[in-house]
N, CA, C and O atoms as a printed pandas DataFrame, in Angstrom:
     atom_number atom_name residue_name chain_id  residue_number  x_coord  y_coord  z_coord
0              1         N          MET        A               1    0.716   10.453   12.486
1              2        CA          MET        A               1   -0.492    9.664   12.349
2              3         C          MET        A               1   -0.287    8.534   11.344
3              4         O          MET        A               1   -0.719    7.404   11.572
4              5         N          SER        A               2    0.374    8.848   10.232
5              6        CA          SER        A               2    0.563    7.815    9.220
6              7         C          SER        A               2    1.495    6.707    9.712
7              8         O          SER        A               2    1.284    5.537    9.394
8              9         N          LEU        A               3    2.526    7.067   10.485
9             10        CA          LEU        A               3    3.402    6.031   11.036
10            11         C          LEU        A               3    2.661    5.112   12.005
11            12         O          LEU        A               3    2.917    3.908   12.039
12            13         N          THR        A               4    1.759    5.665   12.779
13            14        CA          THR        A               4    0.953    4.853   13.690
14            15         C          THR        A               4    0.047    3.910   12.916
15            16         O          THR        A               4   -0.068    2.736   13.269
16            17         N          ILE        A               5   -0.592    4.400   11.875
17            18        CA          ILE        A               5   -1.489    3.563   11.072
18            19         C          ILE        A               5   -0.707    2.480   10.345
19            20         O          ILE        A               5   -1.156    1.335   10.285
20            21         N          ILE        A               6    0.447    2.816    9.796
21            22        CA          ILE        A               6    1.263    1.819    9.092
22            23         C          ILE        A               6    1.779    0.765   10.064
23            24         O          ILE        A               6    1.808   -0.421    9.736
24            25         N          SER        A               7    2.186    1.193   11.262
25            26        CA          SER        A               7    2.643    0.231   12.271
26            27         C          SER        A               7    1.517   -0.697   12.700
27            28         O          SER        A               7    1.717   -1.904   12.838
28            29         N          ALA        A               8    0.335   -0.133   12.911
29            30        CA          ALA        A               8   -0.824   -0.966   13.277
30            31         C          ALA        A               8   -1.158   -1.951   12.171
31            32         O          ALA        A               8   -1.485   -3.104   12.452
32            33         N          LEU        A               9   -1.082   -1.520   10.925
33            34        CA          LEU        A               9   -1.345   -2.421    9.803
34            35         C          LEU        A               9   -0.310   -3.542    9.740
35            36         O          LEU        A               9   -0.662   -4.699    9.510
36            37         N          ALA        A              10    0.958   -3.205    9.942
37            38        CA          ALA        A              10    2.012   -4.221    9.912
38            39         C          ALA        A              10    1.813   -5.239   11.031
39            40         O          ALA        A              10    1.963   -6.439   10.805
40            41         N          LEU        A              11    1.478   -4.776   12.229
41            42        CA          LEU        A              11    1.230   -5.700   13.343
42            43         C          LEU        A              11   -0.002   -6.561   13.086
43            44         O          LEU        A              11   -0.008   -7.752   13.396
44            45         N          PHE        A              12   -1.040   -5.958   12.521
45            46        CA          PHE        A              12   -2.253   -6.703   12.181
46            47         C          PHE        A              12   -1.953   -7.811   11.173
47            48         O          PHE        A              12   -2.411   -8.942   11.338
48            49         N          LEU        A              13   -1.191   -7.490   10.138
49            50        CA          LEU        A              13   -0.890   -8.484    9.115
50            51         C          LEU        A              13    0.030   -9.591    9.629
51            52         O          LEU        A              13   -0.043  -10.725    9.155
52            53         N          LYS        A              14    0.886   -9.274   10.584
53            54        CA          LYS        A              14    1.855  -10.252   11.056
54            55         C          LYS        A              14    1.310  -11.153   12.157
55            56         O          LYS        A              14    1.636  -12.339   12.192
56            57         N          TYR        A              15    0.481  -10.616   13.063
57            58        CA          TYR        A              15    0.131  -11.362   14.263
58            59         C          TYR        A              15   -1.329  -11.789   14.376
59            60         O          TYR        A              15   -1.655  -12.554   15.284
60            61         N          SER        A              16   -2.209  -11.340   13.513
61            62        CA          SER        A              16   -3.610  -11.742   13.630
62            63         C          SER        A              16   -3.914  -12.917   12.695
63            64         O          SER        A              16   -3.217  -13.142   11.705
64            65         N          ALA        A              17   -4.948  -13.643   13.029
65            66        CA          ALA        A              17   -5.361  -14.774   12.190
66            67         C          ALA        A              17   -5.846  -14.290   10.828
67            68         O          ALA        A              17   -5.572  -14.920    9.807
68            69         N          PHE        A              18   -6.564  -13.175   10.815
69            70        CA          PHE        A              18   -7.032  -12.644    9.538
70            71         C          PHE        A              18   -5.869  -12.111    8.709
71            72         O          PHE        A              18   -5.899  -12.190    7.481
72            73         N          GLY        A              19   -4.847  -11.569    9.365
73            74        CA          GLY        A              19   -3.643  -11.143    8.656
74            75         C          GLY        A              19   -2.939  -12.318    8.000
75            76         O          GLY        A              19   -2.433  -12.208    6.883
76            77         N          ASN        A              20   -2.910  -13.457    8.712
77            78        CA          ASN        A              20   -2.355  -14.673    8.107
78            79         C          ASN        A              20   -3.181  -15.115    6.905
79            80         O          ASN        A              20   -2.632  -15.578    5.906
80            81         N          ALA        A              21   -4.505  -14.971    7.003
81            82        CA          ALA        A              21   -5.368  -15.332    5.873
82            83         C          ALA        A              21   -5.118  -14.404    4.684
83            84         O          ALA        A              21   -5.129  -14.848    3.536
84            85         N          ILE        A              22   -4.895  -13.135    4.953
85            86        CA          ILE        A              22   -4.598  -12.185    3.874
86            87         C          ILE        A              22   -3.285  -12.558    3.201
87            88         O          ILE        A              22   -3.198  -12.598    1.973
88            89         N          ARG        A              23   -2.261  -12.834    4.014
89            90        CA          ARG        A              23   -0.962  -13.179    3.434
90            91         C          ARG        A              23   -1.021  -14.513    2.690
91            92         O          ARG        A              23   -0.376  -14.666    1.652
92            93         N          ALA        A              24   -1.782  -15.477    3.204
93            94        CA          ALA        A              24   -1.915  -16.766    2.519
94            95         C          ALA        A              24   -2.641  -16.597    1.188
95            96         O          ALA        A              24   -2.256  -17.203    0.187
96            97         N          THR        A              25   -3.680  -15.782    1.175
97            98        CA          THR        A              25   -4.422  -15.540   -0.061
98            99         C          THR        A              25   -3.549  -14.820   -1.080
99           100         O          THR        A              25   -3.639  -15.080   -2.280
100          101         N          THR        A              26   -2.712  -13.925   -0.601
101          102        CA          THR        A              26   -1.822  -13.198   -1.502
102          103         C          THR        A              26   -0.806  -14.131   -2.147
103          104         O          THR        A              26   -0.506  -14.002   -3.333
104          105         N          GLN        A              27   -0.279  -15.069   -1.369
105          106        CA          GLN        A              27    0.768  -15.950   -1.888
106          107         C          GLN        A              27    0.224  -17.029   -2.819
107          108         O          GLN        A              27    0.798  -17.284   -3.878
108          109         N          ASN        A              28   -0.883  -17.665   -2.428
109          110        CA          ASN        A              28   -1.441  -18.721   -3.262
110          111         C          ASN        A              28   -2.926  -18.844   -2.963
111          112         O          ASN        A              28   -3.322  -19.428   -1.954
112          113         N          ARG        A              29   -3.730  -18.298   -3.834
113          114        CA          ARG        A              29   -5.177  -18.238   -3.621
114          115         C          ARG        A              29   -5.806  -19.633   -3.526
115          116         O          ARG        A              29   -6.658  -19.871   -2.670
116          117         N          ASP        A              30   -5.394  -20.539   -4.390
117          118        CA          ASP        A              30   -5.976  -21.878   -4.389
118          119         C          ASP        A              30   -5.611  -22.659   -3.126
119          120         O          ASP        A              30   -6.464  -23.330   -2.546
120          121         N          ALA        A              31   -4.368  -22.576   -2.702
121          122        CA          ALA        A              31   -3.940  -23.279   -1.488
122          123         C          ALA        A              31   -4.643  -22.716   -0.253
123          124         O          ALA        A              31   -5.028  -23.471    0.640
124          125         N          ALA        A              32   -4.811  -21.409   -0.201
125          126        CA          ALA        A              32   -5.514  -20.802    0.932
126          127         C          ALA        A              32   -6.963  -21.269    0.972
127          128         O          ALA        A              32   -7.512  -21.520    2.044
128          129         N          GLU        A              33   -7.572  -21.382   -0.190
129          130        CA          GLU        A              33   -8.957  -21.845   -0.247
130          131         C          GLU        A              33   -9.064  -23.307    0.185
131          132         O          GLU        A              33  -10.034  -23.693    0.838
132          133         N          LEU        A              34   -8.083  -24.111   -0.174
133          134        CA          LEU        A              34   -8.074  -25.510    0.256
134          135         C          LEU        A              34   -7.915  -25.650    1.768
135          136         O          LEU        A              34   -8.372  -26.631    2.356
136          137         N          LEU        A              35   -7.274  -24.680    2.388
137          138        CA          LEU        A              35   -7.079  -24.702    3.840
138          139         C          LEU        A              35   -8.250  -24.085    4.602
139          140         O          LEU        A              35   -8.201  -23.977    5.827
140          141         N          GLY        A              36   -9.300  -23.682    3.892
141          142        CA          GLY        A              36  -10.502  -23.201    4.552
142          143         C          GLY        A              36  -10.641  -21.696    4.634
143          144         O          GLY        A              36  -11.529  -21.200    5.327
144          145         N          VAL        A              37   -9.796  -20.964    3.950
145          146        CA          VAL        A              37   -9.889  -19.509    3.955
146          147         C          VAL        A              37  -10.928  -19.082    2.929
147          148         O          VAL        A              37  -10.905  -19.542    1.787
148          149         N          ASN        A              38  -11.830  -18.212    3.329
149          150        CA          ASN        A              38  -12.819  -17.658    2.407
150          151         C          ASN        A              38  -12.124  -16.555    1.605
151          152         O          ASN        A              38  -12.105  -15.397    2.021
152          153         N          VAL        A              39  -11.558  -16.920    0.465
153          154        CA          VAL        A              39  -10.716  -16.001   -0.287
154          155         C          VAL        A              39  -11.492  -14.813   -0.847
155          156         O          VAL        A              39  -10.930  -13.727   -0.988
156          157         N          ASN        A              40  -12.749  -14.995   -1.163
157          158        CA          ASN        A              40  -13.548  -13.870   -1.660
158          159         C          ASN        A              40  -13.742  -12.818   -0.574
159          160         O          ASN        A              40  -13.629  -11.621   -0.837
160          161         N          PHE        A              41  -14.032  -13.264    0.642
161          162        CA          PHE        A              41  -14.202  -12.334    1.758
162          163         C          PHE        A              41  -12.878  -11.656    2.111
163          164         O          PHE        A              41  -12.847  -10.460    2.401
164          165         N          VAL        A              42  -11.791  -12.422    2.086
165          166        CA          VAL        A              42  -10.468  -11.859    2.369
166          167         C          VAL        A              42  -10.116  -10.796    1.336
167          168         O          VAL        A              42   -9.592   -9.738    1.687
168          169         N          GLY        A              43  -10.398  -11.068    0.072
169          170        CA          GLY        A              43  -10.143  -10.087   -0.974
170          171         C          GLY        A              43  -10.976   -8.826   -0.795
171          172         O          GLY        A              43  -10.484   -7.716   -0.996
172          173         N          LEU        A              44  -12.229   -8.999   -0.420
173          174        CA          LEU        A              44  -13.120   -7.865   -0.203
174          175         C          LEU        A              44  -12.627   -6.998    0.956
175          176         O          LEU        A              44  -12.555   -5.775    0.835
176          177         N          VAL        A              45  -12.290   -7.633    2.070
177          178        CA          VAL        A              45  -11.831   -6.878    3.237
178          179         C          VAL        A              45  -10.470   -6.229    2.962
179          180         O          VAL        A              45  -10.232   -5.099    3.391
180          181         N          SER        A              46   -9.578   -6.925    2.256
181          182        CA          SER        A              46   -8.271   -6.352    1.919
182          183         C          SER        A              46   -8.428   -5.116    1.040
183          184         O          SER        A              46   -7.752   -4.107    1.241
184          185         N          PHE        A              47   -9.321   -5.206    0.073
185          186        CA          PHE        A              47   -9.587   -4.056   -0.791
186          187         C          PHE        A              47  -10.161   -2.902    0.015
187          188         O          PHE        A              47   -9.776   -1.751   -0.191
188          189         N          ALA        A              48  -11.077   -3.196    0.931
189          190        CA          ALA        A              48  -11.683   -2.153    1.758
190          191         C          ALA        A              48  -10.638   -1.498    2.660
191          192         O          ALA        A              48  -10.656   -0.280    2.841
192          193         N          ILE        A              49   -9.734   -2.286    3.225
193          194        CA          ILE        A              49   -8.670   -1.728    4.065
194          195         C          ILE        A              49   -7.778   -0.820    3.228
195          196         O          ILE        A              49   -7.444    0.285    3.654
196          197         N          GLY        A              50   -7.394   -1.274    2.048
197          198        CA          GLY        A              50   -6.533   -0.466    1.185
198          199         C          GLY        A              50   -7.176    0.833    0.757
199          200         O          GLY        A              50   -6.541    1.887    0.801
200          201         N          ILE        A              51   -8.420    0.771    0.345
201          202        CA          ILE        A              51   -9.128    1.976   -0.078
202          203         C          ILE        A              51   -9.342    2.924    1.098
203          204         O          ILE        A              51   -9.194    4.139    0.965
204          205         N          GLY        A              52   -9.691    2.354    2.250
205          206        CA          GLY        A              52   -9.913    3.186    3.434
206          207         C          GLY        A              52   -8.650    3.901    3.872
207          208         O          GLY        A              52   -8.686    5.092    4.180
208          209         N          LEU        A              53   -7.539    3.191    3.903
209          210        CA          LEU        A              53   -6.286    3.818    4.319
210          211         C          LEU        A              53   -5.798    4.822    3.292
211          212         O          LEU        A              53   -5.339    5.904    3.658
212          213         N          ALA        A              54   -5.889    4.488    2.028
213          214        CA          ALA        A              54   -5.443    5.418    0.986
214          215         C          ALA        A              54   -6.292    6.682    0.995
215          216         O          ALA        A              54   -5.765    7.791    0.912
216          217         N          GLY        A              55   -7.584    6.514    1.094
217          218        CA          GLY        A              55   -8.460    7.684    1.114
218          219         C          GLY        A              55   -8.257    8.539    2.348
219          220         O          GLY        A              55   -8.286    9.768    2.271
220          221         N          ALA        A              56   -8.050    7.890    3.495
221          222        CA          ALA        A              56   -7.888    8.639    4.740
222          223         C          ALA        A              56   -6.578    9.403    4.773
223          224         O          ALA        A              56   -6.541   10.540    5.245
224          225         N          LEU        A              57   -5.511    8.808    4.286
225          226        CA          LEU        A              57   -4.204    9.444    4.385
226          227         C          LEU        A              57   -3.911   10.405    3.240
227          228         O          LEU        A              57   -3.281   11.442    3.449
228          229         N          VAL        A              58   -4.355   10.074    2.047
229          230        CA          VAL        A              58   -3.999   10.881    0.883
230          231         C          VAL        A              58   -4.940   12.069    0.704
231          232         O          VAL        A              58   -4.525   13.105    0.184
232          233         N          SER        A              59   -6.183   11.942    1.121
233          234        CA          SER        A              59   -7.149   13.012    0.871
234          235         C          SER        A              59   -6.836   14.283    1.657
235          236         O          SER        A              59   -7.316   15.358    1.295
236          237         N          PHE        A              60   -6.047   14.185    2.715
237          238        CA          PHE        A              60   -5.673   15.389    3.452
238          239         C          PHE        A              60   -4.641   16.220    2.698
239          240         O          PHE        A              60   -4.563   17.436    2.874
240          241         N          VAL        A              61   -3.857   15.560    1.863
241          242        CA          VAL        A              61   -2.746   16.239    1.205
242          243         C          VAL        A              61   -3.078   16.620   -0.237
243          244         O          VAL        A              61   -2.734   17.714   -0.685
244          245         N          PHE        A              62   -3.745   15.722   -0.964
245          246        CA          PHE        A              62   -3.994   15.932   -2.384
246          247         C          PHE        A              62   -5.488   15.943   -2.674
247          248         O          PHE        A              62   -6.271   15.288   -1.987
248          249         N          SER        A              63   -5.865   16.685   -3.687
249          250        CA          SER        A              63   -7.254   16.654   -4.131
250          251         C          SER        A              63   -7.422   15.521   -5.146
251          252         O          SER        A              63   -6.475   15.144   -5.835
252          253         N          PHE        A              64   -8.620   14.998   -5.222
253          254        CA          PHE        A              64   -8.906   13.914   -6.154
254          255         C          PHE        A              64   -9.728   14.423   -7.314
255          256         O          PHE        A              64  -10.657   15.211   -7.136
256          257         N          PHE        A              65   -9.383   13.971   -8.495
257          258        CA          PHE        A              65  -10.222   14.168   -9.658
258          259         C          PHE        A              65   -9.929   13.024  -10.626
259          260         O          PHE        A              65   -8.830   12.469  -10.602
260          261         N          PRO        A              66  -10.880   12.666  -11.468
261          262        CA          PRO        A              66  -10.795   11.435  -12.248
262          263         C          PRO        A              66   -9.579   11.317  -13.152
263          264         O          PRO        A              66   -9.099   10.202  -13.360
264          265         N          ALA        A              67   -9.066   12.389  -13.689
265          266        CA          ALA        A              67   -7.970   12.283  -14.652
266          267         C          ALA        A              67   -6.611   12.079  -13.985
267          268         O          ALA        A              67   -5.622   11.871  -14.688
268          269         N          LYS        A              68   -6.528   12.132  -12.678
269          270        CA          LYS        A              68   -5.245   12.042  -11.992
270          271         C          LYS        A              68   -4.832   10.591  -11.711
271          272         O          LYS        A              68   -3.728   10.370  -11.213
272          273         N          HIS        A              69   -5.659    9.616  -12.006
273          274        CA          HIS        A              69   -5.351    8.231  -11.652
274          275         C          HIS        A              69   -4.098    7.714  -12.357
275          276         O          HIS        A              69   -3.432    6.833  -11.812
276          277         N          TRP        A              70   -3.750    8.208  -13.520
277          278        CA          TRP        A              70   -2.549    7.738  -14.214
278          279         C          TRP        A              70   -1.291    8.126  -13.446
279          280         O          TRP        A              70   -0.337    7.352  -13.376
280          281         N          GLU        A              71   -1.293    9.308  -12.880
281          282        CA          GLU        A              71   -0.142    9.740  -12.079
282          283         C          GLU        A              71   -0.004    8.885  -10.820
283          284         O          GLU        A              71    1.109    8.524  -10.436
284          285         N          TRP        A              72   -1.119    8.561  -10.179
285          286        CA          TRP        A              72   -1.070    7.725   -8.973
286          287         C          TRP        A              72   -0.585    6.322   -9.295
287          288         O          TRP        A              72    0.181    5.742   -8.526
288          289         N          ILE        A              73   -1.018    5.771  -10.416
289          290        CA          ILE        A              73   -0.589    4.424  -10.796
290          291         C          ILE        A              73    0.920    4.385  -10.994
291          292         O          ILE        A              73    1.575    3.438  -10.559
292          293         N          ALA        A              74    1.474    5.390  -11.638
293          294        CA          ALA        A              74    2.920    5.431  -11.859
294          295         C          ALA        A              74    3.678    5.534  -10.545
295          296         O          ALA        A              74    4.681    4.846  -10.356
296          297         N          ILE        A              75    3.219    6.374   -9.643
297          298        CA          ILE        A              75    3.891    6.530   -8.353
298          299         C          ILE        A              75    3.800    5.247   -7.534
299          300         O          ILE        A              75    4.799    4.795   -6.974
300          301         N          LEU        A              76    2.615    4.661   -7.464
301          302        CA          LEU        A              76    2.444    3.452   -6.645
302          303         C          LEU        A              76    3.192    2.258   -7.219
303          304         O          LEU        A              76    3.739    1.454   -6.463
304          305         N          MET        A              77    3.227    2.130   -8.521
305          306        CA          MET        A              77    3.991    1.029   -9.117
306          307         C          MET        A              77    5.481    1.180   -8.843
307          308         O          MET        A              77    6.161    0.190   -8.574
308          309         N          SER        A              78    5.999    2.400   -8.907
309          310        CA          SER        A              78    7.411    2.602   -8.600
310          311         C          SER        A              78    7.702    2.319   -7.137
311          312         O          SER        A              78    8.784    1.831   -6.813
312          313         N          LEU        A              79    6.761    2.614   -6.241
313          314        CA          LEU        A              79    6.943    2.275   -4.828
314          315         C          LEU        A              79    6.988    0.776   -4.612
315          316         O          LEU        A              79    7.819    0.287   -3.847
316          317         N          VAL        A              80    6.115    0.044   -5.266
317          318        CA          VAL        A              80    6.087   -1.412   -5.112
318          319         C          VAL        A              80    7.357   -2.036   -5.668
319          320         O          VAL        A              80    7.914   -2.949   -5.060
320          321         N          VAL        A              81    7.818   -1.558   -6.808
321          322        CA          VAL        A              81    9.036   -2.102   -7.407
322          323         C          VAL        A              81   10.246   -1.788   -6.541
323          324         O          VAL        A              81   11.077   -2.662   -6.294
324          325         N          LEU        A              82   10.351   -0.551   -6.080
325          326        CA          LEU        A              82   11.501   -0.154   -5.274
326          327         C          LEU        A              82   11.449   -0.775   -3.875
327          328         O          LEU        A              82   12.477   -1.213   -3.359
328          329         N          GLY        A              83   10.289   -0.816   -3.270
329          330        CA          GLY        A              83   10.167   -1.312   -1.898
330          331         C          GLY        A              83   10.094   -2.815   -1.775
331          332         O          GLY        A              83   10.454   -3.367   -0.735
332          333         N          GLY        A              84    9.641   -3.482   -2.799
333          334        CA          GLY        A              84    9.508   -4.929   -2.740
334          335         C          GLY        A              84    8.077   -5.339   -2.447
335          336         O          GLY        A              84    7.418   -4.757   -1.585
336          337         N          MET        A              85    7.606   -6.334   -3.162
337          338        CA          MET        A              85    6.232   -6.805   -3.006
338          339         C          MET        A              85    6.064   -7.492   -1.648
339          340         O          MET        A              85    6.811   -8.416   -1.325
340          341         N          GLY        A              86    5.105   -7.055   -0.866
341          342        CA          GLY        A              86    4.822   -7.680    0.411
342          343         C          GLY        A              86    5.639   -7.147    1.576
343          344         O          GLY        A              86    5.504   -7.654    2.690
344          345         N          SER        A              87    6.461   -6.166    1.367
345          346        CA          SER        A              87    7.284   -5.615    2.440
346          347         C          SER        A              87    6.782   -4.225    2.805
347          348         O          SER        A              87    6.931   -3.278    2.033
348          349         N          ILE        A              88    6.188   -4.111    3.985
349          350        CA          ILE        A              88    5.670   -2.810    4.406
350          351         C          ILE        A              88    6.823   -1.861    4.723
351          352         O          ILE        A              88    6.783   -0.691    4.343
352          353         N          LEU        A              89    7.852   -2.354    5.418
353          354        CA          LEU        A              89    9.005   -1.509    5.732
354          355         C          LEU        A              89    9.707   -1.051    4.453
355          356         O          LEU        A              89   10.118    0.105    4.351
356          357         N          GLY        A              90    9.844   -1.945    3.484
357          358        CA          GLY        A              90   10.452   -1.577    2.211
358          359         C          GLY        A              90    9.648   -0.523    1.481
359          360         O          GLY        A              90   10.216    0.379    0.865
360          361         N          THR        A              91    8.334   -0.627    1.542
361          362        CA          THR        A              91    7.480    0.354    0.886
362          363         C          THR        A              91    7.584    1.715    1.565
363          364         O          THR        A              91    7.609    2.746    0.893
364          365         N          VAL        A              92    7.645    1.719    2.896
365          366        CA          VAL        A              92    7.803    2.985    3.619
366          367         C          VAL        A              92    9.142    3.632    3.262
367          368         O          VAL        A              92    9.206    4.834    3.007
368          369         N          LEU        A              93   10.208    2.831    3.244
369          370        CA          LEU        A              93   11.518    3.371    2.870
370          371         C          LEU        A              93   11.531    3.859    1.425
371          372         O          LEU        A              93   12.118    4.899    1.127
372          373         N          ALA        A              94   10.890    3.118    0.532
373          374        CA          ALA        A              94   10.815    3.539   -0.871
374          375         C          ALA        A              94   10.052    4.846   -1.005
375          376         O          ALA        A              94   10.443    5.714   -1.786
376          377         N          ALA        A              95    8.968    4.998   -0.253
377          378        CA          ALA        A              95    8.209    6.252   -0.300
378          379         C          ALA        A              95    9.055    7.416    0.193
379          380         O          ALA        A              95    9.023    8.505   -0.380
380          381         N          PHE        A              96    9.805    7.180    1.250
381          382        CA          PHE        A              96   10.684    8.236    1.767
382          383         C          PHE        A              96   11.750    8.596    0.744
383          384         O          PHE        A              96   11.996    9.776    0.494
384          385         N          ILE        A              97   12.378    7.600    0.154
385          386        CA          ILE        A              97   13.442    7.846   -0.830
386          387         C          ILE        A              97   12.898    8.578   -2.050
387          388         O          ILE        A              97   13.505    9.542   -2.517
388          389         N          LEU        A              98   11.765    8.132   -2.566
389          390        CA          LEU        A              98   11.188    8.788   -3.750
390          391         C          LEU        A              98   10.730   10.205   -3.451
391          392         O          LEU        A              98   10.850   11.080   -4.309
392          393         N          SER        A              99   10.210   10.453   -2.262
393          394        CA          SER        A              99    9.780   11.811   -1.937
394          395         C          SER        A              99   10.970   12.747   -1.772
395          396         O          SER        A              99   10.898   13.913   -2.161
396          397         N          VAL        A             100   12.069   12.248   -1.196
397          398        CA          VAL        A             100   13.268   13.082   -1.072
398          399         C          VAL        A             100   13.852   13.379   -2.453
399          400         O          VAL        A             100   14.249   14.510   -2.733
400          401         N          ILE        A             101   13.904   12.362   -3.313
401          402        CA          ILE        A             101   14.402   12.573   -4.675
402          403         C          ILE        A             101   13.520   13.569   -5.429
403          404         O          ILE        A             101   14.036   14.436   -6.133
404          405         N          ALA        A             102   12.206   13.454   -5.291
405          406        CA          ALA        A             102   11.295   14.382   -5.962
406          407         C          ALA        A             102   11.481   15.803   -5.451
407          408         O          ALA        A             102   11.402   16.755   -6.227
408          409         N          ALA        A             103   11.724   15.953   -4.161
409          410        CA          ALA        A             103   11.944   17.289   -3.610
410          411         C          ALA        A             103   13.240   17.896   -4.139
411          412         O          ALA        A             103   13.268   19.077   -4.485
412          413         N          TYR        A             104   14.311   17.110   -4.209
413          414        CA          TYR        A             104   15.572   17.621   -4.750
414          415         C          TYR        A             104   15.468   17.962   -6.225
415          416         O          TYR        A             104   15.966   18.999   -6.662
416          417         N          VAL        A             105   14.825   17.098   -6.994
417          418        CA          VAL        A             105   14.677   17.370   -8.421
418          419         C          VAL        A             105   13.815   18.624   -8.629
419          420         O          VAL        A             105   14.124   19.460   -9.478
420          421         N          GLY        A             106   12.738   18.745   -7.851
421          422        CA          GLY        A             106   11.900   19.934   -7.960
422          423         C          GLY        A             106   12.616   21.199   -7.566
423          424         O          GLY        A             106   12.362   22.260   -8.136
424          425         N          PHE        A             107   13.516   21.106   -6.592
425          426        CA          PHE        A             107   14.257   22.289   -6.154
426          427         C          PHE        A             107   15.330   22.700   -7.170
427          428         O          PHE        A             107   15.461   23.881   -7.492
428          429         N          PHE        A             108   16.082   21.743   -7.665
429          430        CA          PHE        A             108   17.211   22.071   -8.550
430          431         C          PHE        A             108   16.806   22.253  -10.018
431          432         O          PHE        A             108   17.417   23.050  -10.730
432          433         N          PHE        A             109   15.797   21.532  -10.467
433          434        CA          PHE        A             109   15.431   21.586  -11.886
434          435         C          PHE        A             109   14.067   22.213  -12.143
435          436         O          PHE        A             109   13.725   22.465  -13.299
436          437         N          GLY        A             110   13.289   22.470  -11.119
437          438        CA          GLY        A             110   11.971   23.038  -11.287
438          439         C          GLY        A             110   10.897   21.963  -11.257
439          440         O          GLY        A             110   11.163   20.798  -11.551
440          441         N          ALA        A             111    9.706   22.353  -10.907
441          442        CA          ALA        A             111    8.618   21.399  -10.769
442          443         C          ALA        A             111    8.149   20.812  -12.099
443          444         O          ALA        A             111    7.631   19.696  -12.134
444          445         N          THR        A             112    8.323   21.545  -13.174
445          446        CA          THR        A             112    7.850   21.049  -14.459
446          447         C          THR        A             112    8.909   20.220  -15.137
447          448         O          THR        A             112    8.687   19.717  -16.238
C-alpha cells in the first residue's frame, strides 16, 4: 500500500500542473508567485498532503503521543539528509537503508 501511495505521489508531483506549482514554490517562492502561483494555497495543500500521508501510513504501525516528536524529527531529518532534498526515490532508499541498519543494530547490540 505504501509503495502505491508513494508512486502516486511521485507521479502527481512530476506530471500534474499542481505538482509543478508545488515544486516551483519549493525551489523559489518569490519567482513562483511572480509567475502566478498562489503560494499560500500551495503551501497549505502541500502541508495537508504531508500530514495526511504521514498520519495514514504511520498510525498503523506506531502509536502517537506528544513526547515522541523529538524521535520523529531525528529520524525524518536523517532520511532527508541521506536521501537528498526533493528526491522521492532517494528518500525511499534512505528509509530502507536506515530500517535495515536499525534492525541489524537492534539484533546484534540490543534495542536499548
